[in-house]
C-alpha positions as CSV (number, residue, x, y, z in Angstrom):
1,M,15.8,3.8,-18.0
2,D,13.8,3.4,-14.8
3,S,13.7,0.4,-12.6
4,E,11.4,-0.7,-9.8
5,I,12.8,-2.7,-6.9
6,K,10.2,-4.6,-4.8
7,L,11.3,-6.0,-1.4
8,V,9.2,-8.6,0.3
9,G,10.0,-10.1,3.7
10,T,8.9,-11.1,7.1
11,S,11.3,-8.9,9.0
12,Y,10.7,-5.2,8.6
13,K,14.1,-4.4,10.2
14,D,15.9,-6.3,7.4
15,L,13.8,-4.6,4.8
16,D,14.6,-1.1,6.2
17,A,18.3,-2.0,6.3
18,I,18.4,-3.1,2.7
19,T,16.4,0.0,1.6
20,T,18.9,2.3,3.2
21,Q,21.7,0.5,1.4
22,I,19.9,0.9,-1.9
23,K,19.3,4.6,-1.3
24,M,23.0,5.1,-0.4
25,I,24.1,3.4,-3.6
26,A,21.7,5.6,-5.7
27,Q,22.9,8.7,-4.0
28,S,26.6,7.8,-4.6
29,I,25.8,7.4,-8.4
30,N,23.6,10.6,-8.5
31,T,20.4,8.9,-9.5
32,K,16.9,10.1,-8.4
33,V,15.2,7.8,-5.9
34,S,11.5,7.5,-5.1
35,G,10.8,5.6,-2.0
36,P,10.9,3.4,0.0
37,I,7.1,3.3,-0.4
38,P,5.5,1.0,2.1
39,L,3.0,-1.3,0.5
40,P,0.2,-3.0,2.5
41,T,1.3,-5.6,5.0
42,R,-0.2,-9.1,4.5
43,T,-1.2,-11.0,7.6
44,L,-1.3,-14.8,7.5
45,S,-2.9,-16.4,10.5
46,Q,-3.3,-20.0,11.5
47,T,-5.3,-21.4,14.4
48,V,-4.1,-24.8,15.8
49,R,-5.6,-27.0,18.5
50,K,-3.1,-27.5,21.4
51,T,-4.0,-31.2,22.0
52,M,-3.8,-33.7,19.3
53,C,-6.5,-36.0,20.7
54,S,-10.1,-35.0,21.2
55,D,-9.9,-35.5,25.0
56,G,-9.4,-32.6,27.4
57,S,-10.2,-28.9,27.1
58,H,-10.8,-27.2,23.8
59,T,-7.8,-24.8,23.8
60,F,-6.3,-23.3,20.7
61,E,-3.1,-21.5,19.7
62,R,-3.2,-18.7,17.2
63,W,-0.1,-18.2,15.1
64,E,0.5,-15.1,12.9
65,M,3.1,-14.2,10.3
66,R,3.3,-10.7,8.7
67,V,4.7,-10.2,5.2
68,H,6.0,-6.6,4.8
69,K,6.6,-5.0,1.3
70,R,8.5,-2.0,0.2
71,L,8.9,-0.4,-3.3
72,I,11.8,1.7,-4.5
73,I,11.9,3.4,-7.9
74,L,15.2,4.4,-9.4
75,H,14.9,7.0,-12.2
76,G,17.5,7.2,-14.9
77,V,19.5,4.3,-13.5
78,N,22.5,2.8,-15.4
79,D,24.0,-0.7,-15.5
80,Q,26.6,0.3,-12.9
81,A,24.0,1.1,-10.3
82,L,22.1,-2.2,-10.9
83,T,25.2,-4.3,-10.6
84,Q,25.9,-2.7,-7.2
85,V,22.3,-3.2,-6.1
86,M,22.5,-6.9,-7.1
87,R,25.7,-7.3,-4.9
88,I,23.9,-6.3,-1.7
89,K,24.0,-9.2,0.8
90,V,20.4,-10.3,1.5
91,P,19.3,-12.7,4.2
92,P,18.0,-15.6,2.1
93,D,15.2,-16.7,4.4
94,T,13.6,-13.4,5.3
95,V,13.9,-11.1,2.3
96,Q,13.2,-11.4,-1.4
97,I,14.1,-8.8,-4.0
98,K,12.4,-8.4,-7.4
99,I,13.9,-5.9,-9.9
100,N,11.7,-4.7,-12.8
101,I,13.5,-2.7,-15.5
102,K,11.4,-0.5,-17.7
């Protein structure tokens, strides 16, 4: 049974920390790991005017948020490995984990 673990987050440092934890769990249970495979980063940008009224200079602020993605594939994984992966402490605001079991 193979499983794909997709990590999505705004902080690449948190993503890398979680991927190393998942790889350590997989190595301790002797399962084959492919990844982490970096997927394309999505950039969300927003341009906002500095002043609320129409008077004054026309100055703008540009805000940008990057959404990083990683993919890890576990080959021949068992239920014990998946339960240990699901116990990893994940920062709730910055990282989301999606597990797809095939």
